[in-house]
Steps between C-alpha positions, in 0.01 A plus 500: 500500500366796306785724608765248395349467154497875453859522616609244236309658214623854550860449370375336178246777441761764567741339250227483232411865561860605469536315168174650373609849595794473255786510749837377356588136541843354556670334191623149546879497424489134399236581239715780352806278482303230321365748243845639430640151452219417256572817300870420493436147375249621240747747342725229345194319374386814322845545345501140380153543355609809307811321375297200386262733318788666314648161415168371366441811287853489363473132408163558330634793296817314404304191394272715281793682342681171447196358321485797262871470426462126443237553230718753319810282537319199353403707196861614461626142521257396226621789283859393567423146386337635184797726427738210555299279264487774235875552527569130449259485207659801332850361543386166357350676197821701476700181475260365236531821295876485536509144367281599204728794426808281512342237273389761248840668502671163454268411213568834331875443535477152348294633209755771438777241486294279272413792276868574443540175306156485342432585135366841410159359424459406868633822647161668508352213705793509739470876546130470579561220750789688660290816532217300657725344764670829572159663549405220740823550694439876526140447609599247766774733628245782536247281679777356716596850612137577590484185709823592677358839593179338626694247708709777656183696577354190664813480715465864604135442584593198709770694684261787578238259634762309697606831657150549639473134596811542715332794673196289585720211618686730738170648618364150573814414696493814715126478570528131592780590742288780646200270551722246678628770734144617559409149609785509750380840616152364566651217707757700698311834526824693447435851361859536379461187291202658327718800415757264347232347277427845358837492322405192299147631458610831350759331278251245372233760428747729321628218278144385431398851396810520281387186320141617468579855387814429297742691721869469416595354836698179487757395762727295275725384784210343693354345186832344404540364854152344492525368143 
């Protein structure tokens, strides 16, 4: 019985000694194939993770830029409303001055006609009244001209502000389109679709900077099509 036990133990001891001595071991081919398959399946996951990271960063930057442009655009819209109100007020005052001028001129004309048939003793009073109404007509004409110039300046101010407002409107449109395409990119994981979104992204950022910095960049054809 002792000999049989020793005979069974020797192969196990020999195998342990060979492993301890550092002799090379055979590589399991099934294990290698499994590892290669795992690496191959992990590569697309890494690409999708990188794409999602780029999409998230782009959306965050666009949202921040859009918020800054929105604040500036709101201020411009308020200034446009004020310019429009000033223009209407100045034109209304212009009409009032014009009516006063016409009334004064008509009164002076009537006095001149009345003075032609009045006695000489009343001529001095007529001349004074005529001179007063003529002075009123001249004064109203001068003030009317000032109001006309102010109203035209208000219109120029409104047009300049509207020019920049159009830039911000186009920037909002392009950035909104880019964000929509980025959402599709996050769902489909298509790298080429992300490259397409860069067109709208660059266009929206350029138009937003033009509105913020006052650049003379205004695609009239697109604005007319959207208006």
